[in-house]
C-alpha positions, 0 to 999 in steps of 0.5 A: 791922848793915849797916856798921861804922866804926873803926880797922883794929885795932878793926874786925878785933877786931869781925869776927874771931871769929864765935863770940864776936860774929857780924856780917853776911857782907856787912857794909860796913866803913869804916876810919878815918884812920891807919896800918894794917897790911896784915895787918889790912886783909887780915883784915878783907877776908876777914871780909866780902864787903862793901866795905872802904873804907880810903881814909882810911888814910894809911899801910899797913905790912907785907910786900911780899906783904901790901901787894900783897894789900891794894891789888890788888883795889880793888873789894873793898878800896879804898885811897887813891890817894896812900896811903903805904907802908912795907915790912917788912925783907926780902931777895931781893924781886922788883923786879916786886913793888915796881913793882906796889906803886909803881903803885897809889899816888902816895904814897911807897913806903918800901922802905929796909928791903929789903936785896936786890932781884932781877929783870930789869934793866929791872924793877930799874932801874924800882924804884930809879930815882926815889927820890921815888916809891919809896925804896930803901936806898942800899946795896941789893944787886941780882941781875939775872936772865938775859937780854940787857941794855943796858950803859946799864941796868946802869950806871944800876942800879950808879949807884943803889946802893953795894951789889953788883950781881950781873949774872953771870946776864946772857948778853949785854951790848949798847951802845956800847963805852964803856958796855959797858966801864964795865959790865964794868971794875969787878967789885967794884961790879958783877960780870958773867960771865967769858964774857959775850957783847957786842954793840956798836952803835958805828959806829966805834971804836979798836983800843985800846978794842976790845982793852981790852974784849976783856980784860974777857971771854972771851966773843965780842964782836960788833963788826959 
């Protein structure tokens, strides 16, 4: 038999145990329409070096790692360009991984079961900015990685979730005095380091505004 078709679970059952039923090492597989787990698709892919055509699958479910594995090699396992994705519950998920999944499909990526996201500010913002392409929990917690970050990006992340945004690893916050003050003034919603450095890009400001900002950090403020 050169090719096998069927639902993902049925195909896996046919190819999984070669001691009970042996199939060709390069048997081609076409997975029928429906919801399939990423784990099943990956197991099928491992059982054959033939092409696994899963373009009819309407939705893929599973962990972030399993979904990436199922969608990252279209030459071996092809999935639909608009396939829906529903991710399992998880915590501490890398924003870069979520963005990788979002980049392989125009279908909605449902990441609402994920309770916390970590990563560089730009990656986190990319993951939470457009809920029409990838939906995240309204109260998802965020941990921003170390680095220099625009205050505007931090404020945008803060606006995208009611969960705590932990930005204490951020070493320097840049931007206008209004944006930086906004980023630093509500530690209950978005926490920043007590000694975070600040670089301002305003052409002019008031002494009152500068003094108010100075009270929010013990780090140096570059207002040159």
